[in-house]
N, C-alpha and C positions, 0 to 999 in steps of 0.2 A: 833553740829547736824547742818548739811548743809541744808539750805534753796534751793528748786530746782533751782529758778531763779539766784541762786550763782552758783550751778553747770553749769547749762547751759550758764551761761557768761564765766564760766573757761573754757568750752569746745569750746564755739566760739572763744575766745581770743586765744588757742593753734591750733586753727582750725580743731578740731575734727569734729564741726558742722559749717554748713554755714547759713548763715541768711535765704534763701529759706528753708531751712528744718524746720529750725525754726518758721516763719512766718506760713508756711502749719499747723505746730503742732499746734501754737497758735490760731488758725481759726478753726481748727479743733475742737479742744476743746470747742470753743464759740459755735460752731454749736452743739455739742453734749449734752451741758447743757442745760436743758429746763428752762423755764420762768424766773425767776428773780436770777438764780444763773451765768448769766452772769454779774452781779454787781460785782462777786467776783474779786478781784484786781490783782491776780496772772498774769494770762495770761496779761492781759493790759500791768503789770509792766514787763514781759518779751517781749513785744513787743515792750515797748517805749526803753527798753534796747537795743534792737536788732538794732533800729534806732540810739541812741545816738552811738555804737559803731561805727557803719558805717560811720556817719558825724565825730567822732573824727579820724576814721583813715585817711579819706578824708582830715581834716584839719592838720593831721601830715604831709602828702605829700606836702601839699600845702606850710606851713611852710619850710621843706626839701627844695623843690624848689625853693622858695623864696631866702632862705641863699645860695644855691649852683649858682644861679644868680648873688649875690652880690659879690659872691668870684670867678666868671665865670670861675666856672669848667664845660667846655663842656660836658665830659663823663658823668657826674651827673644830668647834666641838661638832656641830652636825656634820661637815664634810669629814671629819676623820670617823665619827660613829658608823657613816656610811662606808669608809674607807676600810674599817674593821670589819664589818660586815661580810664585803667582797671578800679581802684576805682571811678571814676564819671559815668561810665556805671554800675557797680554795683550798687550804690547809685541810680540812675534812674531806674534800673531794681526792685530794693526794692519798691520804691514807687510805681511804677505801678503796683506790686504783691500787696501790701498792698491796693492800691485802687479797683483792683479787688476782692480782699476777702470782704471786706467793700460792694461792689455793690451788689456780691452775696447775702453777709447777710441781707443787707436791701430790697433787694429785696424779699427775701423767708421769711422774718419777717413781711414785710406788707403785705403779703397775709394772714399769718396767724393771722390778727388781735389780736395781742399780743402787743398794744402801748406800754407799758413801756419798755418792752422789746427792741423794736426799737428806743423809746427814748434814753436809754444806749448807745445802740450801735451807733446811729448817734452822738451823745454827743462826746463820744470817737473819732468817723471820726473828727467832729470839731476841737477837741482840737488837733488832729495830724495836721490837716491842719493849725491852726492858731499856734503853736508851731513852726513849721518847713515851714512856709510861704516861707521864702527866697529861701529857698533849693528847695520847690516844684516849686515856680515859674519860676526856672530856666530852668524846665523841662515842664512847663507848654505848650508849643506849643507841643511837640512831644504828651503829655498826650491827648491832644485834637485831634489830628489825630489819635490816636491810638482808642479814645472811638467814632470817627465819622466813619460812614458808609454810604453805598450807600441810606440810609434809613434817612440821616440827612438835605436831601435838604426839609424837611417838619417838623421843630422843635417841633411842636405839636403835633404828632403822632411816638415822637422815647422817647423811655426810656433812663435812666443813661447809660445804656451798650451799647446803639446806636440801640438796637430792635427796630423794627418796632413797634406800639403798634395799634392791628387790633380793632376797634369799634365795637360792635356787634348793629347790626339795629334791 
């Protein structure tokens, strides 16, 4: 009997499913689950597996590029540099998508006063940030620009998504 995470892993490996589809599904499942069902590990396990797969792919291309440079294989170097650009952009897109999804979840759950659910979601977000700190830091500047809007000139009046917070008088 196959576990759903194993099936998704296989589909991702043979490129039937891409990371965007899987991340969208994972967060849809988390949003759909009420209360403490967000504690279930399956969705989080799948999300961490997607991140792992993407980073492993990036590492593989970097290793191949390093070997090609050592052997001075000009054609291979050009191909692998192009592949590394593609993989790096996908990795950056993946982290940005995950951050957007967490931002949406945290904003929605913060308004519902479900503090335990919000704590679980925030802990998972923190876990990803800690575990993949080096990878995330390499995209930090771009992430900051994405989450900054014209409202960012007044930091006390801007939420995590860069939206202006309007205080009622």
